[in-house]
N, C-alpha and C positions, 0 to 999 in steps of 0.2 A: 360593343357592349360598354355601357356606362360604368365607370369606376366611381366608388364613393370615397370621399376623404373628409376628414374632420375640419381642416382649415385649408383655405386656398388664398394665397397672396398673389395679387395680380398688379399690373401697371407699376412695376418696380424694376430697378436695376440691381443686380446681385453682384457684389464684390465677394465672390465665393472663397477666395484665397486658396483655391485648389491648384496646386502646381502642375497638374496635368492639363490645365486649360491655358490658352495663350494670354500673354499680358501679365504685368506685374501683380494685378489684383485678381486674375482669373475671372474677369468681368463677363457677365451675361446681361446685355442690355435688353430692355423691354421684356423682362422675364416673368415667369410664374413659378410659384413654389407651392407644392401640395404636401400636407402634413397629416399623418395618421399615427395614433399610438405614441405620440411624443417624438416621432422621427420623420425626417424628410423622406417622402416616398417618390417625389418627382421634382426635378428642377430643370428648367430649360427655357428657350425662347417662348414667349406667350403664344406665338403663332403655331407652335408645335405641341401645345398642350392637348393631351388626350381628352376625350369626352369624359367630363368629371362632374359629379354631383356633390358639392361641398355642404357641410353643415354650417360653416361660417366662411364668409368672404371678407377679406381686408383689401381695400383699395390703397395701394402704396403711393398713389398720387405722384408718380414719377420720382419718388425718393430712392435712396440707396439702402440696400439690405446687406448687412455684414454678419459674420458669425458673432455670437456673444463673446464679449471680451473675457480674457482669462488672466487673473492676477496670480502668478505662480510662485510668489515668494513674499509672504507677509508674516508679521509677528503681532497681529492686531489684538490679541488677548493679553493684556498686561495691567498691572496696577500702577497708579501714580503717573508722574511725568518727570521730565528732565530739562525743564526750561532753564534752570539755573546753570546747568552744564553747557547748554547752548550759549549762554551769555559768557561763560568762562572761555569757551573755544573762540568766540568772537574777540575775546581779550588776548588771545595769543596762545592758549594752551592747546596741545594736540590731543587727539582722541586717545592715544596711548597714555599720555600724562594724566588725563582725567581718570582713565580706567585704573591705572596703577595707584592712584591716590584714593581708591575706594569708591569711585564713581562708576560711570559706565553701566555695563550690564548688571553688576552687583547692586547698584542703586535700585534698579528696577526689580531685582530679585527680592530685596527686602520689602518693597512695596507690594509685590505680587504675593509673597508669602503671607503678608498681613491682611490682604484683602479676602473677603468672603467670596464664595462662588457667585453669589448674586451681585456683589459689587463688580466683579470682573465682567459679568454678563452685561450689566447696565453700561459700563464704561466702553465695552467693545461695540455695542449696538450702533452708536452714531458713526463710528469708523466704517463699519460694514455697510450701513445705509448710504454713506457717501460714495463708496465704490459702486454699489448697486445702481445708484442714480445715474452713473456715467455709462451704464450698459454692461457692467461686469456681471456675468452669470455664473462664473466659477472662481472660487477663491481658495487658495491654500493658506492654512493657518498653522504656524509652528508653536510648539511649547518652547521651553528653554529659559524661562524666567522663574522656574521653581528650583531646579537643581537639587531637589529631594523627591522622594517617591510621591508623597501626598500632594505636593503642589504641582508637580508635572501632571499627575492624573487630574487635578483640579482644572488646570489650563485646557487639557485635551477634552475633558467632559464639557467644559464651557463652549469650546468650539463646536462640538457635536450638538449641543443644545441650540446654538445659534442656527445651525442648519435645520433644526426641527421647526423653528419658529419664523424663518424668513425664506422668501422665495428665491433661493440661490443655492447652488451646489457648492459644498465646502469639502475640501480634502484636508486631512490633518497629518502633520509631521512631528515626530518626537525629536526634539533638539536638546535632549538632556546633556549632551556633550557640547555645551555652548560656552561655558566658563567654569572656572574652579570655584566652588562655593567656599565662603570664608572658613567654615568648620573643617575643611579639608586642606587648609593652607599647608604647603610643604608635603602633601600626600597625594600627589596627582594620580599616581597609579592606583591608589586605593579608591579614589573617586571613580576612575574608569571601571574598577571592579564593581562598584555600586551600580553604575549605568548598565553594565553587561549582565550582571547576575541578579539584579532586583528590578530596576526601573523598566528596562526594555521587555523582560519577560512578563511583567505585570501589565504593561501597556498592550502587549500582544494578546495576552489572555483575555483582556477586556475589549479587544478589537477597537482600540481608541486611536490607532495611527495607521495611516496608509503608506507611510514611508519613514525613514530615519535620516536625520541630518546631523552634521557635526561641524564645529568651527576649527579648522586646521590652520593655526596661525601662532606666531611667537607669543602673543598674549593669551593664548587659549591652549590648544592641544597639539602635540607633535604628530608627525605622520605615523610613527609606530603606534602611538596611542589610538589614533583614529582607525588604524587597520584593525585593532581589536574590536572597536565598535562595529566596523563593517563586517567582520567575521560573525559577530553576534547577530547582526541584522540578517545576514544571509541564512543563518541557522533558523531564524524565526520567519524566513520567507518574506522579508520586508525589503522593498526597493530602497536604494540609498540616494542621497543628495549630499553635496559637500560645499560648505563655505570655503572657498579656496583662493589663495593668492590675492587677497584684498589689500594687504599692507606690505607684503614681501613675497619673494619667490621661495617656496618651501618644498615643492614636489607634490603638493596636495592635488593638483589637477591631474598629473600623471597617475597618481594613486587612484583617484576617482575613476578615470577612464579605464584603467586596468581592472577595476572592480565592477565595471559595467554600470556605473552610476547613471541615473536619469539625467542629472545635471551637475555642472560645476558653476557656482554662483559668485559673482563679483569679478574675479579673474583679471584685475588690472595688471598684475605682474606675471602673467603667463609668458612662457618662452615659445619659440618656434616648435620645439619638440612637444610641448604641451598641446599646441594647436593640432599637430599631426596626430597625437594620441587621441584627441577628442574626435577628430574626423574619422579615424579608424573605428572607434568604439560606438559612435553615434551619440555620444554624450552632448547634451544641449548646453550652450553657453547662455547662462542667465545673467544679463547685464542690468545693473541697478544704478541708473544715472542720478536718482534722487539722493542716494547716500554719497555719491561722488560730489554732488552739488553741495549738500548740507555740510559735509566735512571739509569742503573747499580743497579737495584733492587735485593733484596736477597730473597724475599718471593715468592716461586714457587707455582703456582696453584696446587691444590691437584689432579693431573691427575689420580693417582691410585684409589682414591675414586670415581672420576667421572666415570672412566672406570668400576669399580666394580658395580656401580649403574646403568650402562647402559645409562648414559647421553651422547647424541651426542656431540662430540667435534670438533669444527671447528677451523681452523687457518686462520689468515688474517694479512694484512700488517699494518693496522692502519695508513696508509700513511698520514702524517701530518707534519707541519713545526717544531714542538717542540719536541715531544717525540718519533717520528719515521719517519724521513725524508728518508725513504728507499722504493724505488719503485720496490720491488722484492718479489713476492709471493713464488717463488722457494726458496729464502733464508729463508723465514719464515718456509718452510717445514723442512729445515736443522736445523734451530734453534729449532723448535718444538721437533725434535728428540734429539738434543744435550743438550738443556737447560731444556726441560720439560719432557723428557722421553717417547715421542711418538715412536712407531715403524714406519718404512717407510710406511707400509700399512695404518696405522692410519693417517699419515701425508697426504697421497694422499686422503684418505676419508675426511680429514679435509678441503681440498681445493676443494672438488667436492661435494660429497653427503651431508655431514653435513653443508657445507657452503651454498648450495642451500636451505637446510631446514631453515637455519638461516634467509634467505630472504623470506621465504614463497613460495619458488619456487620448492620444491621437487617433485611436480607433473609434472614438465616440463623439468627439467635438473638435472645434477649432477650424473647421472647414464646412462650407455649405455644400453638401453632397448627399445624394440619395443613400439612405441607410444610416446616416449619422443623426445624432440628437438635434432636434429643432430648437437649439439655443441660438437666437437671432436678435438683431437690433436693427430697427428701421430709423434712418437718419435723414433729416431735412437738409440735404446738401446737394451741390451740383457735381462734386467729384470726391472720391474717397481721400484725395490729398488733404482735404479740409480737416480730417480727424487729427492729423499731427500738427497742422498749421494753426488751427483756431481752438483755443482753450477757454472754457468758461461759458460762452454764450451758446455754443452749439450743443443742444441737448437731444437725447434720444426721443423720437416721436412715439415709439412703441418698443417695448422689450418683451421678448418671448422666452420662456424657459420651458423646454420640452414641449413646445407648441402652444403653451398657455400664456396669455397676455398677463404680465406681472408688473408692468410699470411703463413709464414714458410720459412725455409731455401731453400727447393726445388723450391719454387715459386719465392722468391726474387732473387735467384741466376741467374734466367733467363735461 
């Protein structure tokens, strides 16, 4: 009996990233992939392809197919820029010194509050398009530059609007507990009251967030204050993520793991006990080499210990105006290898399988496997190692979102 499918890709090598398959990439060489209803319905060696009648056939020309890339930690909706602060840090000031002098996050808060929703949208579009052009098919966007009800809602609505008008999947995270707004100076607990009693309930009611995040650090919020945010998120049935141990060891990662967080992000200063807690809870380590690079940090996350403990390690851009104004997930793969000691295969897993897990989406994407969404990228390369090795010139030949061609060199070239 002949089976019908909507899309058939043949003459392709598949880096499935499926850990149940042998090899670092779970590679299936000379493969075929059948897609129907936006999902992969068959993947395997081309010689084993069942009798199939496709509506569309794509000849992969011997290229490599990977899962669509997932950028699981960004702040790409914001107003203004902080180029002058970049120059100050190059002049010797630390990130903390700039922040305590009224710069840092609060500088962007002022600009974001002043910007209209349309201005935020237009400013975010080029950043999003830059990610999409590299084969990113899923992007997480955080709020956190409003720090009041109206602006937090404005940021999250803008992120949702971007998803409506661009061929990319966007998840949103409420990061209202990002910094203390100036009007609450000296009243930290009162601001946490605002986050828990007004902002998060309003965000939940309007269904504007898929998760809740918080910045647990000496220049932001304490473990006890973040626990209040976590308790509120749990009551609203929203998953949690935590900015943890970026600048110091605070207990944030252990708190995140105990709360069943999807991820703990940054984690340069985690301890062996933190690693063990993450391994037990399944919390993903989201590593952000672009921020490490931009801030010229020296404390490297303990990748060897995370690897040995079996903690999933994701890589992400942390795209933001202060500590990483870099809209390139491919560059983060390269930095993950050169700065943090990832292998090229770990880097690809970090922007596919592990990144999807960090968003709670591992049941739908991040791996090429029958039953999962057909978010896929076709690359003109000889080996998947090139994705971490070669930045800039290597462009996607074709990008698929739920089985639909949405971009790539072969498409835009006409």
